[in-house]
C-alpha positions as a Markdown table, in Angstrom:
| # | Residue | x | y | z |
|---|---|---|---|---|
| 1 | Met | -85.6 | 79.7 | -45.3 |
| 2 | Ile | -88.2 | 82.4 | -44.7 |
| 3 | Thr | -91.6 | 81.4 | -46.1 |
| 4 | Ala | -94.6 | 83.4 | -47.0 |
| 5 | Ala | -96.3 | 82.4 | -43.8 |
| 6 | Ser | -96.6 | 85.1 | -41.2 |
| 7 | Val | -98.1 | 85.7 | -37.7 |
| 8 | Ala | -97.8 | 89.5 | -38.0 |
| 9 | Gly | -101.6 | 90.0 | -37.9 |
| 10 | Glu | -102.1 | 88.0 | -34.7 |
| 11 | Gly | -103.2 | 89.9 | -31.7 |
| 12 | Trp | -100.7 | 88.1 | -29.4 |
| 13 | Phe | -97.9 | 89.1 | -31.7 |
| 14 | Gln | -98.8 | 92.7 | -31.6 |
| 15 | Asp | -98.5 | 92.8 | -27.8 |
| 16 | Pro | -96.4 | 95.9 | -26.8 |
| 17 | Ala | -94.6 | 93.8 | -24.2 |
| 18 | Leu | -93.4 | 91.4 | -27.0 |
| 19 | Gly | -92.4 | 94.4 | -29.0 |
| 20 | Arg | -90.2 | 95.6 | -26.2 |
| 21 | Ile | -88.3 | 92.3 | -26.2 |
| 22 | Phe | -87.8 | 92.4 | -29.9 |
| 23 | Ala | -86.4 | 96.0 | -29.6 |
| 24 | Leu | -84.2 | 95.0 | -26.6 |
| 25 | Leu | -82.5 | 91.9 | -28.2 |
| 26 | Asn | -82.6 | 92.7 | -32.0 |
| 27 | Gln | -79.6 | 95.0 | -32.0 |
| 28 | Glu | -75.8 | 95.0 | -32.2 |
| 29 | Gly | -75.7 | 91.8 | -34.2 |
| 30 | Gly | -78.0 | 89.8 | -31.8 |
| 31 | Glu | -81.4 | 88.4 | -32.6 |
| 32 | Val | -84.5 | 87.1 | -30.9 |
| 33 | Arg | -87.4 | 85.1 | -32.4 |
| 34 | Val | -90.6 | 83.7 | -31.1 |
| 35 | Val | -90.4 | 79.9 | -31.1 |
| 36 | Gly | -92.4 | 76.8 | -30.4 |
| 37 | Gly | -95.9 | 76.6 | -29.1 |
| 38 | Ala | -97.0 | 80.1 | -29.9 |
| 39 | Val | -96.1 | 79.8 | -33.5 |
| 40 | Arg | -97.5 | 76.3 | -33.8 |
| 41 | Asn | -100.8 | 77.2 | -32.2 |
| 42 | Ala | -101.2 | 80.4 | -34.3 |
| 43 | Leu | -100.7 | 78.4 | -37.5 |
| 44 | Met | -103.2 | 75.8 | -36.3 |
| 45 | Asp | -105.8 | 78.4 | -35.3 |
| 46 | Leu | -105.5 | 77.4 | -31.6 |
| 47 | Pro | -105.3 | 79.7 | -28.6 |
| 48 | Val | -101.8 | 81.1 | -27.8 |
| 49 | Thr | -101.3 | 81.2 | -24.1 |
| 50 | Asp | -97.6 | 81.5 | -23.7 |
| 51 | Thr | -95.0 | 83.3 | -25.8 |
| 52 | Asp | -91.5 | 81.8 | -25.6 |
| 53 | Leu | -88.5 | 83.2 | -27.4 |
| 54 | Ala | -85.1 | 82.1 | -28.6 |
| 55 | Thr | -82.1 | 84.4 | -28.8 |
| 56 | Thr | -78.4 | 84.4 | -29.9 |
| 57 | Trp | -77.5 | 86.4 | -26.8 |
| 58 | Ala | -76.0 | 84.5 | -23.8 |
| 59 | Pro | -78.3 | 84.4 | -20.7 |
| 60 | Ala | -76.1 | 86.8 | -18.7 |
| 61 | Glu | -76.3 | 89.3 | -21.5 |
| 62 | Val | -80.1 | 89.0 | -21.7 |
| 63 | Met | -80.3 | 89.7 | -18.0 |
| 64 | Ala | -77.9 | 92.7 | -18.2 |
| 65 | Arg | -79.7 | 94.2 | -21.2 |
| 66 | Ala | -83.1 | 93.7 | -19.6 |
| 67 | Glu | -82.1 | 95.3 | -16.3 |
| 68 | Ala | -80.5 | 98.2 | -18.1 |
| 69 | Glu | -84.0 | 98.9 | -19.6 |
| 70 | Gly | -85.8 | 98.5 | -16.3 |
| 71 | Ile | -87.2 | 95.1 | -17.2 |
| 72 | Arg | -87.3 | 92.5 | -14.5 |
| 73 | Ala | -85.2 | 89.5 | -15.4 |
| 74 | Val | -85.5 | 86.2 | -13.5 |
| 75 | Pro | -82.9 | 83.4 | -14.0 |
| 76 | Thr | -85.6 | 80.7 | -14.1 |
| 77 | Gly | -83.4 | 78.2 | -15.9 |
| 78 | Phe | -80.1 | 80.0 | -16.2 |
| 79 | Asp | -77.8 | 76.9 | -16.5 |
| 80 | His | -79.9 | 75.8 | -19.5 |
| 81 | Gly | -80.0 | 79.2 | -21.0 |
| 82 | Thr | -83.5 | 80.4 | -19.9 |
| 83 | Val | -84.2 | 83.8 | -18.5 |
| 84 | Thr | -87.8 | 85.0 | -17.8 |
| 85 | Leu | -88.5 | 88.6 | -18.6 |
| 86 | Val | -91.4 | 90.0 | -16.7 |
| 87 | Ile | -93.2 | 92.9 | -18.4 |
| 88 | Asp | -96.6 | 94.2 | -17.2 |
| 89 | Gly | -96.9 | 91.3 | -14.8 |
| 90 | Arg | -96.4 | 88.7 | -17.5 |
| 91 | Gly | -93.5 | 86.4 | -18.0 |
| 92 | Phe | -91.8 | 85.7 | -21.3 |
| 93 | Glu | -89.2 | 82.9 | -21.4 |
| 94 | Val | -86.1 | 83.8 | -23.4 |
| 95 | Thr | -83.7 | 80.9 | -24.1 |
| 96 | Thr | -80.3 | 81.1 | -25.6 |
| 97 | Leu | -79.7 | 79.0 | -28.7 |
| 98 | Arg | -78.1 | 75.7 | -27.7 |
| 99 | His | -77.4 | 72.2 | -28.6 |
| 100 | Asp | -76.9 | 69.1 | -26.5 |
| 101 | Ala | -73.3 | 68.2 | -25.8 |
| 102 | Glu | -74.1 | 65.2 | -23.6 |
| 103 | Thr | -77.3 | 63.4 | -22.7 |
| 104 | Asp | -78.3 | 60.2 | -20.8 |
| 105 | Gly | -81.9 | 60.1 | -21.8 |
| 106 | Arg | -83.1 | 62.1 | -18.8 |
| 107 | Arg | -80.8 | 65.1 | -18.5 |
| 108 | Ala | -78.8 | 67.0 | -21.0 |
| 109 | Lys | -75.6 | 69.1 | -20.8 |
| 110 | Val | -76.1 | 72.0 | -23.2 |
| 111 | Val | -73.7 | 74.2 | -25.1 |
| 112 | Phe | -74.8 | 77.8 | -26.0 |
| 113 | Gly | -74.3 | 79.1 | -29.5 |
| 114 | Ser | -75.7 | 81.3 | -32.3 |
| 115 | Asp | -76.6 | 78.7 | -34.9 |
| 116 | Trp | -80.4 | 78.7 | -35.6 |
| 117 | Gln | -80.1 | 75.4 | -37.6 |
| 118 | Leu | -78.4 | 73.6 | -34.7 |
| 119 | Asp | -81.0 | 75.0 | -32.3 |
| 120 | Ala | -83.9 | 73.8 | -34.4 |
| 121 | Ala | -82.3 | 70.4 | -34.9 |
| 122 | Arg | -82.1 | 69.7 | -31.1 |
| 123 | Arg | -85.8 | 70.2 | -30.6 |
| 124 | Asp | -88.3 | 67.3 | -30.5 |
| 125 | Phe | -90.9 | 67.7 | -33.3 |
| 126 | Thr | -91.0 | 69.7 | -36.5 |
| 127 | Ile | -94.2 | 71.5 | -35.5 |
| 128 | Asn | -92.4 | 72.8 | -32.4 |
| 129 | Ala | -89.3 | 74.1 | -34.2 |
| 130 | Leu | -90.9 | 77.0 | -36.1 |
| 131 | Tyr | -89.6 | 80.5 | -35.5 |
| 132 | Ala | -91.2 | 83.9 | -36.1 |
| 133 | Asp | -88.9 | 86.9 | -36.5 |
| 134 | Ala | -89.7 | 90.5 | -35.5 |
| 135 | Ser | -91.7 | 91.1 | -38.7 |
| 136 | Gly | -93.9 | 88.1 | -38.0 |
| 137 | Ala | -92.4 | 86.0 | -40.8 |
| 138 | Ile | -92.2 | 82.3 | -40.2 |
| 139 | Ile | -88.8 | 80.7 | -40.4 |
| 140 | Asp | -89.0 | 76.9 | -41.0 |
| 141 | Leu | -85.7 | 75.0 | -40.9 |
| 142 | Val | -87.0 | 71.5 | -40.4 |
| 143 | Gly | -90.2 | 71.1 | -42.6 |
| 144 | Gly | -92.6 | 72.1 | -39.8 |
| 145 | Leu | -95.0 | 74.1 | -42.0 |
| 146 | Glu | -95.8 | 71.1 | -44.2 |
| 147 | Asp | -96.4 | 69.0 | -41.1 |
| 148 | Ile | -98.6 | 71.8 | -39.6 |
| 149 | Ala | -100.7 | 71.6 | -42.8 |
| 150 | Ser | -101.2 | 67.9 | -42.6 |
| 151 | Arg | -101.3 | 67.7 | -38.8 |
| 152 | Thr | -98.4 | 65.3 | -38.7 |
| 153 | Val | -96.4 | 64.9 | -35.5 |
| 154 | Arg | -92.9 | 64.0 | -36.7 |
| 155 | Phe | -89.6 | 63.8 | -34.9 |
| 156 | Ile | -86.8 | 66.1 | -36.2 |
| 157 | Gly | -84.2 | 64.0 | -37.9 |
| 158 | Glu | -83.9 | 60.4 | -36.7 |
| 159 | Pro | -86.6 | 59.5 | -34.2 |
| 160 | Asp | -84.3 | 57.1 | -32.4 |
| 161 | Asp | -81.8 | 59.9 | -31.8 |
| 162 | Arg | -84.4 | 62.3 | -30.5 |
| 163 | Ile | -85.7 | 59.7 | -28.1 |
| 164 | Ala | -82.2 | 58.7 | -26.9 |
| 165 | Glu | -81.7 | 62.3 | -25.9 |
| 166 | Asp | -84.8 | 62.3 | -23.7 |
| 167 | His | -86.8 | 59.1 | -23.1 |
| 168 | Leu | -89.8 | 61.3 | -22.1 |
| 169 | Arg | -90.2 | 62.1 | -25.7 |
| 170 | Ile | -91.9 | 58.8 | -26.2 |
| 171 | Leu | -94.9 | 60.0 | -24.1 |
| 172 | Arg | -94.6 | 63.5 | -25.5 |
| 173 | Tyr | -95.0 | 62.0 | -28.9 |
| 174 | Phe | -98.4 | 60.5 | -28.1 |
| 175 | Arg | -99.4 | 63.6 | -26.1 |
| 176 | Phe | -98.7 | 65.8 | -29.1 |
| 177 | Phe | -100.4 | 63.3 | -31.4 |
| 178 | Ala | -103.5 | 63.5 | -29.1 |
| 179 | His | -103.6 | 67.3 | -29.3 |
| 180 | Tyr | -102.4 | 68.1 | -32.8 |
| 181 | Gly | -102.2 | 64.9 | -34.9 |
| 182 | Ala | -104.6 | 63.6 | -37.5 |
| 183 | Gly | -104.9 | 60.3 | -39.3 |
| 184 | Arg | -102.3 | 57.6 | -38.5 |
| 185 | Pro | -99.2 | 58.4 | -36.6 |
| 186 | Asp | -95.9 | 58.8 | -38.4 |
| 187 | Ala | -94.7 | 55.2 | -39.0 |
| 188 | Ala | -91.0 | 55.9 | -38.2 |
| 189 | Ala | -92.0 | 57.7 | -35.0 |
| 190 | Leu | -94.3 | 54.9 | -33.9 |
| 191 | Lys | -91.7 | 52.2 | -34.5 |
| 192 | Ala | -89.0 | 54.2 | -32.6 |
| 193 | Cys | -91.3 | 54.7 | -29.6 |
| 194 | Ala | -92.0 | 50.9 | -29.6 |
| 195 | Arg | -88.3 | 50.1 | -29.8 |
| 196 | Ala | -87.4 | 52.4 | -26.9 |
| 197 | Arg | -90.4 | 51.8 | -24.7 |
| 198 | Asp | -88.5 | 49.9 | -22.0 |
| 199 | Asn | -86.6 | 53.1 | -21.2 |
| 200 | Leu | -89.7 | 54.6 | -19.7 |
| 201 | Val | -89.0 | 52.8 | -16.5 |
| 202 | Lys | -86.0 | 55.1 | -16.0 |
| 203 | Leu | -88.2 | 58.2 | -15.9 |
| 204 | Ser | -89.5 | 59.8 | -12.7 |
| 205 | Ser | -93.2 | 59.1 | -11.9 |
| 206 | Glu | -94.0 | 62.8 | -11.7 |
| 207 | Arg | -92.9 | 63.3 | -15.3 |
| 208 | Val | -94.8 | 60.3 | -16.5 |
| 209 | Trp | -98.0 | 61.3 | -14.8 |
| 210 | Lys | -97.7 | 64.9 | -16.0 |
| 211 | Glu | -97.5 | 63.7 | -19.6 |
| 212 | Leu | -100.4 | 61.2 | -19.2 |
| 213 | Lys | -102.6 | 63.7 | -17.5 |
| 214 | Thr | -102.0 | 66.3 | -20.2 |
| 215 | Leu | -102.6 | 63.7 | -22.9 |
| 216 | Leu | -106.0 | 62.9 | -21.3 |
| 217 | Lys | -106.9 | 66.5 | -21.4 |
| 218 | Ala | -106.9 | 66.5 | -25.3 |
| 219 | Arg | -110.3 | 66.9 | -27.0 |
| 220 | Asp | -110.1 | 63.3 | -28.1 |
| 221 | Pro | -107.3 | 61.2 | -26.6 |
| 222 | Gly | -108.8 | 57.9 | -27.9 |
| 223 | Arg | -106.6 | 57.5 | -31.0 |
| 224 | Ala | -103.4 | 58.3 | -29.1 |
| 225 | Leu | -104.3 | 55.8 | -26.4 |
| 226 | Leu | -105.0 | 53.2 | -29.1 |
| 227 | Trp | -101.6 | 53.7 | -30.7 |
| 228 | Met | -99.9 | 53.7 | -27.3 |
| 229 | Arg | -101.4 | 50.3 | -26.7 |
| 230 | Gln | -100.4 | 49.1 | -30.1 |
| 231 | Ala | -96.8 | 50.2 | -29.5 |
| 232 | Gly | -96.7 | 48.5 | -26.1 |
| 233 | Val | -96.3 | 51.8 | -24.3 |
| 234 | Leu | -99.6 | 52.1 | -22.5 |
| 235 | Ser | -99.2 | 48.8 | -20.6 |
| 236 | Leu | -95.8 | 49.9 | -19.3 |
| 237 | Val | -96.9 | 53.2 | -17.9 |
| 238 | Leu | -100.5 | 52.2 | -17.1 |
| 239 | Pro | -100.6 | 48.5 | -16.5 |
| 240 | Glu | -104.0 | 48.8 | -14.8 |
| 241 | Ser | -105.5 | 49.4 | -18.3 |
| 242 | Glu | -104.1 | 46.3 | -19.8 |
| 243 | Lys | -106.9 | 43.9 | -19.1 |
| 244 | Trp | -109.6 | 46.5 | -18.5 |
| 245 | Gly | -109.2 | 48.0 | -21.9 |
| 246 | Ile | -109.6 | 51.5 | -23.5 |
| 247 | Asp | -112.7 | 50.8 | -25.6 |
| 248 | Ser | -115.0 | 52.9 | -23.4 |
| 249 | Ile | -113.0 | 56.1 | -24.2 |
| 250 | Gly | -114.8 | 56.5 | -27.6 |
| 251 | Gly | -118.2 | 56.5 | -25.8 |
| 252 | Leu | -117.0 | 58.9 | -23.2 |
| 253 | Ile | -115.8 | 61.4 | -25.8 |
| 254 | Ala | -119.1 | 61.1 | -27.7 |
| 255 | Thr | -121.1 | 61.7 | -24.5 |
| 256 | Glu | -118.9 | 64.7 | -23.6 |
| 257 | Thr | -119.6 | 66.2 | -27.0 |
| 258 | Ala | -123.3 | 65.5 | -27.0 |
| 259 | Leu | -123.9 | 66.8 | -23.5 |
| 260 | Gly | -121.4 | 69.6 | -23.4 |
| 261 | Trp | -119.2 | 68.1 | -20.6 |
| 262 | Asp | -115.8 | 69.6 | -20.2 |
| 263 | Pro | -112.8 | 67.2 | -20.7 |
| 264 | Asp | -112.0 | 65.6 | -17.4 |
| 265 | Pro | -108.7 | 63.7 | -17.4 |
| 266 | Leu | -109.5 | 61.9 | -14.1 |
| 267 | Leu | -112.9 | 60.7 | -15.4 |
| 268 | Arg | -111.2 | 59.5 | -18.6 |
| 269 | Leu | -108.7 | 57.7 | -16.5 |
| 270 | Met | -111.5 | 56.0 | -14.6 |
| 271 | Ala | -113.0 | 54.9 | -17.9 |
| 272 | Ile | -109.9 | 52.8 | -18.7 |
| 273 | Val | -108.9 | 51.3 | -15.3 |
| 274 | Pro | -110.7 | 48.9 | -13.0 |
| 275 | Pro | -112.8 | 50.3 | -10.0 |
| 276 | Asp | -110.7 | 48.5 | -7.5 |
| 277 | Thr | -109.8 | 50.6 | -4.4 |
| 278 | Glu | -106.5 | 48.9 | -3.6 |
| 279 | Arg | -105.3 | 49.0 | -7.2 |
| 280 | Met | -106.2 | 52.6 | -7.4 |
| 281 | Arg | -104.2 | 53.4 | -4.3 |
| 282 | Glu | -101.3 | 51.5 | -5.6 |
| 283 | Met | -101.5 | 53.2 | -9.0 |
| 284 | Ser | -101.8 | 56.6 | -7.3 |
| 285 | Ala | -98.7 | 55.9 | -5.2 |
| 286 | Arg | -96.7 | 54.6 | -8.2 |
| 287 | Leu | -97.5 | 57.7 | -10.3 |
| 288 | Lys | -97.3 | 60.0 | -7.3 |
| 289 | Leu | -100.7 | 61.6 | -8.0 |
| 290 | Ser | -101.7 | 64.6 | -5.9 |
| 291 | Arg | -103.7 | 63.9 | -2.7 |
| 292 | Ala | -106.8 | 65.3 | -4.4 |
| 293 | Asp | -106.5 | 63.1 | -7.5 |
| 294 | Ala | -105.6 | 60.0 | -5.5 |
| 295 | Asp | -108.6 | 60.5 | -3.1 |
| 296 | Arg | -111.0 | 61.0 | -6.0 |
| 297 | Leu | -109.9 | 57.8 | -7.6 |
| 298 | Ala | -110.1 | 55.8 | -4.4 |
| 299 | Gln | -113.5 | 57.2 | -3.5 |
| 300 | Trp | -114.9 | 56.5 | -7.0 |
| 301 | Ala | -113.6 | 52.9 | -6.7 |
| 302 | Ala | -115.2 | 52.5 | -3.3 |
| 303 | Ala | -118.6 | 53.9 | -4.3 |
| 304 | Pro | -121.4 | 51.5 | -5.4 |
| 305 | Val | -122.6 | 51.2 | -8.9 |
| 306 | Val | -125.9 | 53.2 | -9.2 |
| 307 | Ala | -128.6 | 51.1 | -10.9 |
| 308 | Pro | -130.7 | 53.2 | -13.4 |
| 309 | Thr | -133.9 | 52.2 | -11.6 |
| 310 | Leu | -132.7 | 53.3 | -8.2 |
| 311 | Ala | -135.3 | 55.5 | -6.5 |
| 312 | Ile | -134.4 | 59.2 | -6.0 |
| 313 | Thr | -134.7 | 58.8 | -2.2 |
| 314 | Ala | -132.2 | 55.9 | -2.2 |
| 315 | Leu | -129.9 | 58.0 | -4.4 |
| 316 | Asp | -130.1 | 60.8 | -1.8 |
| 317 | Arg | -128.9 | 58.4 | 0.8 |
| 318 | Leu | -126.0 | 57.3 | -1.3 |
| 319 | Leu | -125.1 | 60.9 | -2.0 |
| 320 | Tyr | -125.0 | 61.6 | 1.8 |
| 321 | Arg | -123.0 | 58.5 | 2.7 |
| 322 | His | -120.4 | 58.6 | -0.1 |
| 323 | Gly | -120.5 | 62.3 | -1.1 |
| 324 | Pro | -121.7 | 63.7 | -4.4 |
| 325 | Gly | -118.3 | 63.4 | -6.2 |
| 326 | Pro | -117.8 | 59.6 | -6.3 |
| 327 | Ile | -121.5 | 59.1 | -7.1 |
| 328 | Leu | -121.3 | 61.6 | -9.9 |
| 329 | Asp | -118.3 | 59.8 | -11.3 |
| 330 | Arg | -120.1 | 56.5 | -11.2 |
| 331 | Val | -123.3 | 57.8 | -12.7 |
| 332 | Arg | -121.5 | 59.6 | -15.5 |
| 333 | Leu | -119.6 | 56.5 | -16.5 |
| 334 | Ser | -122.8 | 54.4 | -16.3 |
| 335 | Leu | -124.6 | 56.9 | -18.6 |
| 336 | Val | -121.7 | 56.7 | -21.0 |
| 337 | Ser | -122.0 | 52.9 | -21.1 |
| 338 | Ala | -125.8 | 53.0 | -21.6 |
| 339 | Arg | -125.5 | 55.5 | -24.4 |
| 340 | Ala | -122.9 | 53.3 | -26.1 |
| 341 | Arg | -125.3 | 50.3 | -26.1 |
| 342 | Thr | -128.3 | 52.0 | -27.6 |
| 343 | Asp | -127.7 | 50.5 | -31.1 |
| 344 | Thr | -127.7 | 46.9 | -29.8 |
| 345 | Asp | -129.6 | 46.9 | -26.5 |
| 346 | Thr | -133.3 | 47.7 | -26.4 |
| 347 | Thr | -133.1 | 48.6 | -22.7 |
| 348 | Ala | -130.2 | 51.0 | -23.1 |
| 349 | Leu | -132.4 | 54.0 | -23.8 |
| 350 | Thr | -134.4 | 53.4 | -20.6 |
| 351 | Asp | -131.2 | 52.9 | -18.6 |
| 352 | Ala | -129.7 | 56.2 | -20.1 |
| 353 | Ala | -132.8 | 58.0 | -19.0 |
| 354 | Gly | -132.5 | 56.7 | -15.5 |
| 355 | His | -128.8 | 57.7 | -15.3 |
| 356 | Ser | -129.6 | 61.1 | -16.7 |
| 357 | Arg | -132.2 | 61.6 | -14.0 |
| 358 | His | -129.7 | 60.6 | -11.4 |
| 359 | Leu | -127.1 | 62.9 | -12.8 |
| 360 | Ala | -129.4 | 65.9 | -12.7 |
| 361 | Arg | -130.3 | 65.1 | -9.1 |
| 362 | Ala | -126.7 | 64.6 | -8.0 |
| 363 | Gln | -125.6 | 67.8 | -9.7 |
| 364 | Gly | -128.2 | 69.9 | -7.8 |
| 365 | Trp | -128.0 | 68.0 | -4.5 |
| 366 | Glu | -127.3 | 69.9 | -1.3 |
| 367 | Arg | -126.1 | 68.0 | 1.7 |
| 368 | Pro | -128.8 | 68.0 | 4.5 |
| 369 | Val | -127.6 | 69.0 | 8.0 |
| 370 | Phe | -127.9 | 66.3 | 10.7 |
| 371 | Pro | -130.1 | 68.0 | 13.4 |
| 372 | Val | -128.5 | 66.4 | 16.5 |
| 373 | Ser | -125.1 | 67.4 | 18.0 |
| 374 | Gly | -123.0 | 66.2 | 20.8 |
| 375 | Ser | -124.2 | 69.1 | 23.0 |
| 376 | Asp | -127.8 | 67.8 | 22.6 |
| 377 | Leu | -126.8 | 64.5 | 24.0 |
| 378 | Met | -124.8 | 66.1 | 26.8 |
| 379 | Ala | -128.0 | 67.9 | 27.8 |
| 380 | Gln | -129.5 | 64.5 | 28.1 |
| 381 | Gly | -126.7 | 63.4 | 30.4 |
| 382 | Val | -124.6 | 61.5 | 27.9 |
| 383 | Lys | -120.9 | 62.0 | 28.6 |
| 384 | Pro | -118.4 | 62.7 | 25.9 |
| 385 | Gly | -116.5 | 59.6 | 24.7 |
| 386 | Pro | -117.1 | 56.4 | 22.7 |
| 387 | Ala | -120.6 | 56.0 | 24.0 |
| 388 | Met | -121.6 | 59.4 | 22.7 |
| 389 | Gly | -120.0 | 58.7 | 19.3 |
| 390 | Ala | -121.9 | 55.5 | 19.0 |
| 391 | Arg | -125.2 | 57.1 | 20.0 |
| 392 | Leu | -124.7 | 59.9 | 17.4 |
| 393 | Ser | -123.9 | 57.4 | 14.7 |
| 394 | Ala | -127.0 | 55.4 | 15.5 |
| 395 | Leu | -129.2 | 58.5 | 15.5 |
| 396 | Glu | -127.6 | 59.6 | 12.2 |
| 397 | Glu | -128.3 | 56.2 | 10.6 |
| 398 | Arg | -131.9 | 56.4 | 11.8 |
| 399 | Trp | -132.2 | 59.9 | 10.3 |
| 400 | Ile | -130.7 | 58.8 | 7.0 |
| 401 | Asp | -133.1 | 55.8 | 6.8 |
| 402 | Ser | -136.0 | 58.2 | 7.3 |
| 403 | Asn | -134.9 | 60.0 | 4.1 |
| 404 | Phe | -133.7 | 62.9 | 6.4 |
| 405 | Thr | -137.3 | 63.6 | 7.6 |
| 406 | Leu | -137.0 | 63.0 | 11.4 |
| 407 | Asp | -136.5 | 66.2 | 13.4 |
| 408 | Lys | -134.3 | 66.7 | 16.4 |
| 409 | Asp | -137.0 | 66.2 | 19.0 |
| 410 | Thr | -138.1 | 63.0 | 17.4 |
| 411 | Leu | -134.6 | 61.7 | 17.2 |
| 412 | Leu | -133.7 | 62.7 | 20.8 |
| 413 | Gly | -136.9 | 60.9 | 22.0 |
| 414 | Glu | -135.6 | 57.6 | 20.5 |
| 415 | Pro | -134.6 | 55.1 | 23.2 |
| 416 | Gly | -130.8 | 55.0 | 23.6 |
């Protein structure tokens, strides 16, 4: 049915490039509609970043029609019905209506068609299955508008069936709940996720981490993590959090809000896993984190805890030895902990002030340049090799211990 809801007045919907796609595919009995995230976000007053479309035309016909009109068409997911139309340097994914003929919980064999009801029924959540036609009118075939209004994340049809089609939908459910849900999760969805949780081990590590990282980017992922723990899902995909706990997430979100920190999924992950270097390396390998993310976690775990009373000169030495990144991560989490204790611990305010001072110092810190080089030692007759390396290291330690005050001449005058 077509409801009174409309996105016709939205700036993104009035995009001339989108208008060209409507004109291209809404003819000769064919139809195209905007679907999914763009419609959902517009109705929830959230930014629209990507505009995806669904069409009754077969992918080969979409490509042929686009090319006939001088529109670049890229078969980005041709076997699954997706063609990307590039207009003015921007890509619009256009996918042929389809339904799943076979699925094993990881991959699906799809059949193309022209039935909008079947296309809607194969999607995951009601809030993701809303269409907007060329006039901007919303077409709701699965009760998505009501769930948009109540911020309910609900599977389409039977949750067990949707999860059986793709086990990743367990994690997607909690990710969407983190970003779009309110109140308690849908009971049927939660029970289905709990029943099917053991299937998560069949998924690739890359898919699991991508969902987890996106969940951790939500404005407040705390409720989703809580329900993941309740359903037994969190301990399966992130066993490191099992004994460490997720209670610190609430304090981290509160501190982010109060101090204007941007959401940082890696810092949020650090808040719920133990600072153990070996376990962080094992976790990074299991989830196949990027080299940058894995290194950041390992360096954070290896860095020392910074006491709130630590002198600034001593902090500078830590910043030089460990780098500002790991120390900043440690200080931020210590500040979160102190702020969370202010209602029950009389020393917490003093600790928070100390961590805040350290945070400001670390954020503005510039790495000093060690004034001695290998060429300086060569000029003194030291030959390249292990002896030179040991001498440089000893001089650097002497320089660090002086709070970076000793100059080259003084250092080179030190007995070797």
